[in-house]
C-alpha positions in Angstrom: 107.6 -160.9 -154.8 105.5 -164.0 -155.2 101.9 -164.0 -156.1 99.0 -166.3 -155.3 96.5 -167.3 -158.0 92.9 -168.2 -157.1 89.6 -168.6 -158.9 86.8 -166.0 -158.6 84.9 -168.4 -156.3 88.0 -168.8 -154.0 88.6 -165.0 -154.0 85.0 -164.3 -153.1 85.0 -166.9 -150.3 88.3 -165.6 -148.8 88.3 -161.9 -149.7 89.5 -160.8 -146.3 92.5 -163.2 -146.5 93.3 -161.8 -150.0 93.2 -158.3 -148.7 95.5 -159.2 -145.8 98.0 -160.7 -148.2 97.9 -157.6 -150.3 98.6 -155.5 -147.2 101.6 -157.7 -146.5 102.9 -157.2 -150.0 101.6 -160.3 -151.8 99.4 -159.8 -154.8 96.6 -162.3 -155.7 95.8 -163.0 -159.3 92.1 -163.9 -159.8 91.2 -166.3 -162.7 88.0 -167.1 -164.5 87.9 -170.3 -166.6 91.7 -170.5 -166.1 92.4 -167.0 -167.5 93.6 -164.1 -165.3 90.9 -161.4 -165.1 91.8 -159.3 -162.0 94.2 -158.8 -159.2 94.2 -157.7 -155.6 97.4 -155.8 -155.1 99.1 -153.7 -152.4 97.9 -150.2 -152.6 101.5 -148.9 -153.1 101.7 -151.1 -156.3 98.4 -149.7 -157.6 99.4 -146.1 -156.9 102.8 -146.7 -158.7 100.9 -148.1 -161.7 98.6 -145.1 -161.8 101.6 -142.8 -161.6 103.4 -144.6 -164.3 100.3 -144.4 -166.6 100.0 -140.7 -165.9 103.7 -140.1 -166.8 103.3 -142.2 -170.0 100.3 -140.1 -171.1 102.1 -136.9 -170.3 105.1 -137.9 -172.3 102.9 -138.8 -175.2 101.2 -135.5 -175.0 104.6 -133.7 -174.9 105.8 -135.6 -177.9 102.6 -134.7 -179.9 103.1 -131.0 -179.0 106.8 -131.2 -179.9 105.8 -132.5 -183.3 103.3 -129.7 -183.8 100.5 -132.2 -183.5 96.9 -131.0 -183.5 95.6 -129.4 -180.3 92.1 -128.8 -179.2 90.5 -126.7 -176.6 88.8 -128.2 -173.6 85.4 -127.1 -174.9 86.1 -128.9 -178.2 87.2 -132.1 -176.4 84.1 -132.1 -174.2 81.9 -131.5 -177.2 83.4 -134.4 -179.1 83.1 -136.7 -176.1 79.5 -135.9 -175.5 78.6 -136.0 -179.1 80.2 -139.5 -179.4 78.4 -140.7 -176.2 75.0 -139.4 -177.6 75.6 -141.3 -180.8 76.4 -144.5 -178.9 73.0 -144.4 -177.0 71.0 -143.5 -180.1 
């Protein structure tokens, strides 16, 4: 699979073309100041990436449980998340 590389300006000007290429299986890497910052990829590739990330997280969780790692309830997790978020905005 080959990929195209374009600047943000080029991607913006030719977004429909980039989407068509993704539908055909060709990803486009978008650069800003010469550095890659984003990509337009076929949806199947994106879904595969999400699935792989989910599997990786599940394996990490299973490993932590197998090692008798610490566990928390959903209520504890949500409390911690909202407490941290409140501290960030204060």
